GUVO-443786 format. One line per field, with one value per residue (C-alpha): z, x, y; residue in one letter. Coordinates in pm, 1 decimal, always signed. Layout:
BEGIN
Z: Z, ...
X: X, ...
Y: Y, ...
aa: a, ...
END
This chain:
BEGIN
Z: +3915.7, +3915.0, +3798.2, +3936.7, +3692.8, +3677.6, +3408.8, +3606.5, +3942.6, +4183.3, +4479.2, +4693.3, +4630.7, +4980.2, +4871.1, +4904.2, +4601.9, +4251.8, +3912.1, +3945.7, +4349.0, +4481.1, +4734.3, +4899.2, +4875.8, +5196.7, +5147.1, +4845.9, +4930.7, +4722.6, +4765.0, +4598.0, +4487.7, +4694.9, +5022.8, +4975.4, +5109.0, +4925.7, +5105.0, +5029.7, +4606.4, +4595.7, +4757.6, +4532.8, +4213.0, +4219.3, +4018.2, +3825.2, +3437.3, +3245.5, +3612.0, +3633.4, +3932.0, +3744.5, +3913.2, +3745.4, +3753.6, +3910.2, +3808.7, +4026.3, +4030.7, +4213.9, +4266.5, +4454.4, +4720.3, +4702.4, +4989.6, +4944.2, +5193.6, +5149.5, +5407.1, +5692.0, +5739.8, +5412.6, +5319.5, +5042.7, +4845.7, +4546.8, +4383.8, +4084.6, +3859.3, +3943.9, +3709.2, +3835.5, +3685.3, +3828.0, +4200.7, +4162.5, +4053.0, +4320.6, +4601.4, +4497.7, +4511.5, +4856.8, +5030.7, +4683.9, +4579.1, +4266.2, +4075.7, +4045.3, +3680.3, +3645.8, +3267.9
X: -6636.4, -6522.3, -6171.8, -5911.6, -5645.3, -5296.8, -5073.3, -4770.2, -4642.8, -4618.1, -4392.2, -4739.2, -4828.8, -4772.6, -4616.9, -4947.3, -5159.3, -5054.1, -5192.9, -5548.6, -5567.0, -5897.9, -5926.8, -6186.9, -6306.5, -6334.3, -6323.6, -6339.6, -6253.4, -6257.7, -5924.2, -5766.1, -5370.9, -5305.6, -5415.1, -5140.7, -4833.2, -4524.6, -4437.4, -4793.8, -4785.5, -4427.8, -4585.6, -4900.4, -4703.5, -4355.3, -4291.5, -4037.0, -3978.8, -3713.4, -3495.1, -3560.3, -3738.4, -4035.9, -4341.4, -4683.5, -4774.2, -5079.7, -5334.2, -5332.3, -5673.6, -5967.7, -5864.9, -6023.1, -5826.9, -5924.4, -5823.5, -5848.8, -5806.8, -5654.5, -5721.4, -5657.6, -5481.6, -5306.5, -5457.3, -5322.9, -5431.0, -5431.1, -5532.4, -5715.7, -5820.5, -6151.2, -6450.1, -6816.5, -6850.3, -6564.6, -6700.3, -7043.0, -6900.2, -6642.2, -6901.7, -7120.1, -6888.5, -6745.8, -6762.4, -6708.5, -6439.7, -6205.0, -6013.8, -5640.7, -5535.1, -5188.0, -5073.1
Y: -7661.8, -7294.9, -7264.2, -6973.9, -6923.9, -6818.3, -6750.6, -6842.1, -7029.7, -6800.8, -6782.8, -6694.5, -7059.2, -7268.7, -7657.0, -7819.3, -7601.0, -7731.7, -7710.5, -7928.3, -7820.7, -7740.7, -7430.9, -7309.3, -6916.4, -6808.2, -6461.1, -6186.6, -5778.1, -5503.2, -5272.1, -5014.4, -5057.0, -4768.8, -4927.4, -5210.7, -5178.0, -5300.1, -5584.4, -5731.6, -5643.9, -5857.1, -6143.7, -6139.1, -6044.5, -6230.6, -6533.0, -6727.9, -6813.2, -6899.0, -6893.9, -6513.9, -6326.7, -6114.8, -5950.3, -5957.4, -5544.5, -5494.1, -5212.2, -4882.9, -4889.5, -5115.3, -5439.5, -5781.1, -5937.9, -6324.7, -6540.0, -6930.0, -7222.0, -7536.3, -7828.4, -7868.5, -7534.2, -7334.8, -7006.3, -6834.2, -6498.7, -6361.1, -6001.5, -5987.9, -5657.1, -5478.7, -5526.7, -5501.3, -5847.0, -6010.4, -5849.0, -6018.9, -6374.1, -6351.4, -6207.8, -6477.8, -6793.1, -6745.0, -7054.5, -7257.8, -7494.7, -7394.6, -7510.6, -7443.2, -7394.9, -7289.3, -7217.0
aa: m, n, k, i, k, f, s, n, y, y, w, k, f, p, d, s, v, e, d, g, s, q, v, n, l, i, q, a, l, k, i, h, y, d, d, l, e, p, q, m, i, r, y, d, a, t, y, t, r, n, h, h, v, r, e, y, k, l, p, k, t, d, l, i, l, l, i, f, q, r, f, p, n, v, i, f, t, t, i, r, r, y, t, p, k, k, w, q, y, y, k, e, n, v, g, e, y, f, e, v, d, i, a
END
């Protein structure tokens, strides 16, 4: 099974998403950092570590926006660095299930 890895437990995760959850990739979009609203950046990048709120710094370049569904009706997104190889991988795996791996 494919895995989607996260280095932290992000605030964006719905309650039903935890380490080991299976989620379905329903969309992959190529975007640019400049097209993101500040609210979207905060949503995607905010996490807590050692009781401190932190924000992952997204690169100000092309990015990949992934939309996942956890049944029955739970949706969440994640933004990844763009590389041609990653873009091809995610586009080829739309519709497939991924195991959530939270380090």
